[in-house]
N, C-alpha and C positions, 0 to 999 in steps of 0.2 A: 525762822524755821524751826518747828519742834523735832527733836530726835525722836524717831518711830521707836526706838529702843527702849524709850523711856515714856511712851503714851501710856494713859491709864489702862490699868490690868494688861499691860505688856512691858513690865519693867525688867530689861534683860539683865542689867546687872543683880538685881534683886533675884531673879528666877536662877542666875548662875550660883549665885552664892547659896539660896536654898538647895538646890539639886546636887551642888558639890559636897555640900555639908550631908546630905542624905545619904549620898552614895560614898563618901568616905574618899573623895577626892580631893587633892590640893588644889585650891582655886588659882594659884599663882601658875599653875600649868594650863590654864585656859584663856588663851588670847583671843578674847572674842572677836576682834577687829580682823584678826588673820583668819579666823575660822569663817567670818561672813565673806570676805575676799576669796577665798577658796570655793567656799559654797556658789557665790556667784559665777567663778570662772567655769564650775562643773555644770552649772545650771544653764549657761550661754553657750557652752561650746560641745557638751556631751548630751545631756537633757535634764530637764526639771526633776524628774523622777530619779535620776542618779545621784541628786545631792545627799537625801539621808542615807542612802546603802554607803555610798562612798564615805560620808562622814563617819558612819559606823566602822566600816573597814579600817578607816585611818585611827579612830579611836583604840579599836584592838591591837592595832600595830603601835601605838603610841605607848601602850602599858608598859610601866617599868622604866620608861627612858627619861632622859632630861630634857628641860626646856630646850637647852639648843638642839638637841637631836629631834625633839618634835618638830622644831623649825625648820629643820632639814626635811623632815618627813612630809610637811606639808607643803613646802616648796616643790618636793617632787611631785605631788600629788596634782598641785596646781599647773607645773611644767606638763604632766601627762594629760591634764584636761586641754591645756592650750594645743598640744601636738596631735590631740584626737582627730582633727578634721584632716591631718595631713597622713593620718594610717589608710593602709589600703582596706577595701571592705571586703 
């Protein structure tokens, strides 16, 4: 099975390298698998349109943090998404 992150025209590692260089972000701070997992959780428990907004807010919150702090932040976002169905309307 072909990894869709490396499909022709959709090489995710190449894109991440490009966009981090372009924006002056340390690529070591970008845990692609973790981000995809959080995005999936948000898409399936909150709503698909919530993914880009959530990830943008998480990105703003991650600014200036260490990789370990970012991991904690992403775990909190993922846990919040999982608990979303349990929240009162």
